[in-house]
N, C-alpha and C positions, 0 to 999 in steps of 0.2 A: 323776238323772245323765244320762239320755238327752236331756233338754232342753238340756244344754250342747252337744250334737252337732248340733242342727237346722240350724245355719248354717255348719258346717265346710266350708271350700273348699280347705284345704291341710293335709296331714299331714306334719310334719317328723320325721325319724328320726335318732337317733344310730346308729352302726354297731356298734362293738365292745361286746358285751353286750346289744344290742337286736336288730339284724339278724343278729348272729352270737352264738355262745355266749361270746365274749370271748377265745377261743383264737387265738393267732397261731402259725402253723407256718412255719418256714424250712426250705427244702431244702438239700442239700449245696452249692449254688451261691449261697446267701443269698437266694433268691427267696421272697417271702412268699406264703402261701396262706391263705385263709379259707374257712370252710364256711357257706353260706347255706341257708336252709330254703325248699324249693320251695313249700310252703303259704303262707309269708309273701309270696313273689313273686306267687302267684296272687291273694292278697288285695290287694296293691298294684295289680295290673292291673285288678281289679274296681273299685277306687276310681277309677282313671283312666278306665275305660270309662263311668263315671257322672259324669264332669266334676269329680272331686276330684283336685287336684294333689298330688303327693308330692315331697318334697325331702329332702336329706340334709345334716346339719351334724355333722361329726365332728372330733374333736381330732387324730387321726392323719392322715397322708397316705399313701395306698396306691394303686398302680396297680390292684389288685384291686377297689377300690371304684369306680374309674372304669369298669372293665369291667362290673361288676354294674349300675351305674347306667345305662349305655348299653343293656345287655340289657333292662332294665325300662322304658326310655324316661323316666328321671328326668333332667331338665335342671337342676334347682336342686341343685347339689352344691357344698358348702363344706367343703373339707378343710383340715387344719392350723388349725382354729378353736379355739385355746386359750381365747379369750374368746368363748364361744358367743353371748352377748347381742349382741355387735357383728355377728356374722353374721346373727343373727335380725333385727336392725334393717335390715340390707341386704336381706334377703329381703322384708321388708315394703315397703321402698322399691321394690324391683324388681317386686313383684307387685301392690302396691296393696291387699293384704289387711290387715285390722285384727286385733288380738289376738282379737276375738270370732269370727273366721273361721278361726282356726288351732289345730290340735291338735299336740302335741309328745310324743314318747316318748323318755325317757332313763333311764339306769340308775345314774348316778354324780353326785357333787357338782358336777362341771363342768356338768351339765345343769340343776341347780336354778334358776339365774337365769332361764332361758327357761321352765322349767316353771311358775314363779310368774307369768309374764306372759300365757300363753295361756289361752283359755277352757276348754280340756280338756288335762290333762296325764296321761300314763300311764307306768307303770313295769313292767318285767317282774317276775315273782315272785321272781327271784334278784337284783334290783337292790339297791343299797346302801340301808340304812335311810333315809338322808337323802333320797334320791330317792323312795322309797316313801311317806315321810311327807308330801311335798308333792303327790303324785299324786292326781288325782281318781279314778283307777282303777288297780288293780294286777292284772295278768293272772294267771291260774292257771298259765300256761305260762312257762317260763324263756326268757331271751333266746336267739335262734337256734333255738328249738324250738317255734315257733308263736305266740309272743307278739305279733308284728306282725300276724299274721293275725287274732288275737283282737280287736285294736284296729280293724283294717280292717272286720271284720264288725260290730263295735259302731257304728262311724261310719255304715255303710250302714243299719243299723237305726235309728239316731238321725235320719238324714236321710229316713227313710220309704221307702228304696229296697229293703230286703231282701225284701219280699213279691214284687216283680217278679222278683228274682233267684231266689228259692225256686221260684216258679212255672215258671221256665225249666228248672229241674232236677227239677221235680215233687217237691219236698221235702215 
């Protein structure tokens, strides 16, 4: 499986159920909030520091996603993507990356068409069966609870970058 990761240049992520636990909370004024995992964010930053881009393709549209993407320095953000394959093709045109350079993490049937195209597809432990069945890797963690970090670390290991990271922290 690690051999699928050796040329990864871009990790694309779904949001609800992947970067979050899938919960959506509205306050008394109708403002939406989401809970993101700090470990996932650190994994994303480690990928970026090592030259691996990260992007978002999500079916919903939310100001909270824009804020989190900005905070993490994610520039490739496609919201309201009900046909995720269309957004995926746009990402490829925009970046010049090929299927063999892209990893994708999704948790639901809307993600399956993209998961079937990329060299490496991942799903969180609590993802729908249909997504887990097409994934090359199913995390031990649930969405929003470290699943993204698990995939980030795996990509860094597959790219041969983990030993340098580990040495930096004396792991």
